[in-house]
N, C-alpha and C positions, 0 to 999 in steps of 0.2 A: 148393525155392526155399529158398537161407539162410535163417534167421530175423533179422539182422539187415539184409537187404536186404527181410525182408518186411516190417518194421519201418519203415525206410527208407520205402518205399511209403506205409505207412499213414498217418503224421504229411505227407507230400507230401499225400496226400487231405485232411487234414483241412486244412491250410493253402491250397491252391488251393482246393478243393471246398465247404470247409465253413467258409471262414473265422475256422478258429481262433485264437485271440492266443496268442503265443510263451508267456506265464505258464500257459499252461491244458495245454499241448507240453510244458514241465517237469514238469507235473504226470504226464501221463499217462508221460513217461520214464520218473520214476521207481515209476509202477506197476507198469510193464509188468517194470521189474528186479526187485522185490519177487514176482512173480509167477510170473519164470521160473526166481526164486533158489528160493521154495519147492518146485517138483515136481522130477523126474527130469532131469536133463542133457537140453536137446532144440536140434541144430543143424540140421535142416531141417525145412521147413513138413511135411514128409509124417509126422513124429514125434507132430504134434499130433493131440488129440484133442477131441471136443465134451467129454467126461467132464472132459476137465481142470480146465474153469471151474469146477466143481460139488467137484471132488477140492478146490484151491484155497478155495472158500469153506468148507471144513470146516477145513481148516486154520488160517486166520486165525479161523474161533470158538472152538477150541480152545487157539490163543496167548492168548483173551481180550480180542481186540479188542474195541471197541464197534462194534455193528450200523452206525452213518452211515462208522466208517471203511471196512468191510470191505466198503458199498453201494459208497462210493466206490469204490472199489478194483477192482469189479466191474463198476462201468457203465465202466472204462477196455478192461477186458478182454473184456469183452461186445462191445464196438466194434472191437475190434480183428480178433477170433475172424468176426463178423458183416461186415466188411470182407474178409476173405480168403474167407469161402467166396459173398460177392458177386463176389470177382472169379476166382472157380474155381481159387482156390490148396487151397482148404479143402471137400474134397467133401460134406461133411456140415453143414446148416443146424444154428444153437446151437439147442436145445432150450427153452423157457420155464422157466427153475429160480426156482423161488421165494426170495428172497434171506430174509436175517433179518429177525424184527420190527426195528421202529424202533419204541422207548419213546416214547408221548407225556411230552411235559416239559413241563410247566407255568412259565411264567417267573415269576421270583422280582420279589415284589411287596410293598412296604413296606407298612403303617399310615400315616391319615394322622398322628399324630403321629410315627411316623419320621422321613416326610419335613418335616415341619416341623423337626423337629432337627437334620437334614440340611444346610435350608434355610439354617438359622439359624447354623452353624457358622464359615464366613468371618469372618476379620477385620476388619468395616467403620472401623477405625481406619489400613487400609492402603490404596491405590489399588489392588492384586487382589485385596484383599476384596472391595471394592467391586463390582469387574467381574465376580468369581465367583460373588456373590452374584444379580447378575442374569441372570449367564448358566442358574445354577439353577432362576431365578426363570421364565424365559422358555420355559425348557426342559419343566420341570413342567405349567406353566400351556397349553404350546400341543397335546407330544405330539411336538417336532420329533424328528429323527432326528442323529444330533452333528455329521455332516455337514455336512446341515440347519446344524445350529447355528454352527458355525463357517464356516460362507458366508454370512453374512447381511450384508447390505450397507443402508445410512440407507433406498435409496427400497423398501426390501422392507417397511418397517415401516411401518405409520399408522398415527401416535398418535391423530389425532382420533377415527376410527371403531374401533379396538380392533382393529387386523386384522395380519397378516401376509403375508407370500407367499413361500413359497417354490418351489424346482425340487427334485423327489425324484428317487426313480428312475426310468429310460427322461426323466430332463430333464423329465417331466409335473410342471408347474405345478399349483397347490393355494395357496388364501387355506382360511388358521384364525384364528378369534379367538383371544383375548389379555386375563386379566383387567388390569383397573385396574390391579390390585396388584403385575399383575409388570411393569405400563409404568412405574409409579412406580421401583421398581429400576434400569430400564433407562436412565429421565430423569434419576436421581440418576449414574450412572455416567458416560451420554455429558457431562452437565453438567460434572463432574468430573475425574474420572481420564482420563477419553478427550479432555477438552479441552486437559489438560496431557502428553498422550503428542505426541513425535516425529511421529507415522505421524497425526495429526490430521483432516489434509486427505487421507487415502487416504480409499476406501468403502468398506472393510471396517470394519466394528460393531465386532466385538471383536481388542484386537490385545494383544501382548505388549508388555513395555517398549523393543523396539526397535522398534516402530512396525510390527511385520508380524504377518498376521494368525498367530490360534492355531493350534495345530496337534490334530488329534484324539487323539493319543496324550497330548499336554499335560495336556486336561481330564480323561480317563480316568484319568489317578494324582492329579489333586486332586479326581474325587467320592470315587476311593478313601482318598485321604486325609483326606477331610471324614467318611465314613463312620465310618472307626478314630475320630477327634476325636468324632465323636456318637454314640459306642458300640454304631453301627448289624455287629450280628454275621454276620447272611449276606453274601454275597461279593456287592456288585451293581458297576454301572456305567454311565458315563452312561445309556446303553439303558434300564434298570430306572424310570429318571423317566418313558419314553417309555409305558412297563409300568404307571407307575402311574397317570399323569396316566387312561389308556383303562380302568383295573378303576376306579379310584374314580368317574371320570362314568359309566360302567355302572350302580355299586355306590346312585348319587345318580339314577340313572332316564332317564339320557339313553339314545336312541334308536339302536339294533345301525351301522343307517346312516348317522346323523350318525356315530357315531366312526369309523365308515371311509372316511368322506371324510374329517374331520380329521386321521388315520393316514396318508392316502393308500395301503389295502392295494385294488389293482385285485380282490383277491375277495376276498368278505365272509367266507369259511371261515377265513382269516386272522387276522381280527379275532373271529371268534367264540371263539378261545380264552380272552380274558380272560372271557365269560361263564361261563366254567368255572371260570376264578381268582375270580372274584367268587363262586360259586354255593361252592365249595371252602372259603372265606374267612367266609361265612355261617352251614355249616354246626361251623366250629372256632369259631368264637363259639359257636355254640347250646350244641355238647359241653362248653365250659368255665365258659357261664351254669350248666349241669347238675349237671355236679361240684361246683358251688358251692351249690344248694339243696338 
């Protein structure tokens, strides 16, 4: 069978039987192009060998690609070869190759002092600065994802009980506590800049100057800007505040299960990464103290 026809059948299978979205199909198309470009020319499925997958992995590794990139491309290629084997187009089943090991990378977490510096950077003499300060305070005080932050509506905030209700991944609802300190800044924004905004009658909480909901890209750029102004040397993003929220809670005695629920993690193993960050920070502080003695 012609290679292009085999690929066409593979994508039809993904769309119809697996319900794979077009963005994934596009990614898979690019990955397969790279796969076939890296190997000796192949025009027919009879030329395919199961060893091709392992050979490709070695080629990518030799090019210095990251483990995450290699694993993603391997995933596409393995699916393709497994499909061909299941359809009887490929005579051999794909063996279990051990892919490159993913290096465990701990998230960047700022100190409490660095967070304070970051949060105090927006210019409170401007409407945009008051809004940005409120957003930063809310994110750090509640551990929201940036997508959850920019989509907040009035009905999501319970000022009386100090709670925020959000809809996270998979549209799962959760309610998280928020400090009165953060709510004070949020109230200042609502009573001031937001009340004066042309979109003040809309449901979205955080608005741009045109009265529309703020985008994730805008807030990402603002956090980068404020980090530079605050003299923070490490590269951070809005998600860094979520990391800080979790790590600082654990460092101050919060239970892991409670932090898991507030973050909206389905698996507690995802939350446990912050215990490693906390331990590493404690050891670094101890080492620094030991050197000063």
